[in-house]
N, C-alpha and C positions, 0 to 999 in steps of 0.2 A: 746731365749727360755723362759726366765722369763716373757717377755711381752706376749707371747702366752699363757702361763699358767694363767697369770692374766686376760686375756681376757676371758678365759674359766670360771673363777670364777665369773666374772661380768655378764656373760650371765644369763638371767632369763629363767626359764622354761615356756613354753607356752602350753596352752590347747586350744581346739577348742570349742567355744560357740555352744552348741547343737541346738540353735534356728536359729542364723544368720550365723553360721560357720566362724565367724571372729576369729583370733588368739588373745588370752587373756593372759596377764602376770599372771601367777599363784601366784606370790608374792603380786601383787596389782591389783586384778581383779576389774575393774571399776564398774561392776554390782554386785559384791559380789559372793557368792557361794550358792549352794543348795545341800544338801545331799539327795540322793534318792537310796534306796535299797543298802546301804552300800558303795556308791560311791559318791565322791564330784564332782560336775559340776561347771564350772567357766563361768562367763558371762561378756560381754563387757559393758552392761548397765543394769540399774534396770528393764527396760521394758522387756528385754529378760528373766531375772530371774523370773519375775512375770508370763509371758506367760508360761514358762516351768513349774512353780509350779502348774499351773492350769491343765496341761495335759502332764506330763512327758512322758508317753508311746506314745503319739501322735508324739512328737518330736524325741524320740529315735527310733521309728519304721520307721520314714521317711514319715509318713502320713501327718504330719504337717511340715511346714518350712517357712522360711522367706528369701527372696533374698535381698541382700544388693547391 
């Protein structure tokens, strides 16, 4: 039971990169973060963060996207 609890503590929270839809570790996002309209978005790499920063609404609306 203690081991199970420790595993829960070790798990990192994940977020979805809004550009490429990859899962990103929220504690160590490879591409950093970007705050938009009061929400923090997490990115797998710098390229996704830069693309999102140029047109957040395009990616959030689904009009823009990238397939990996």
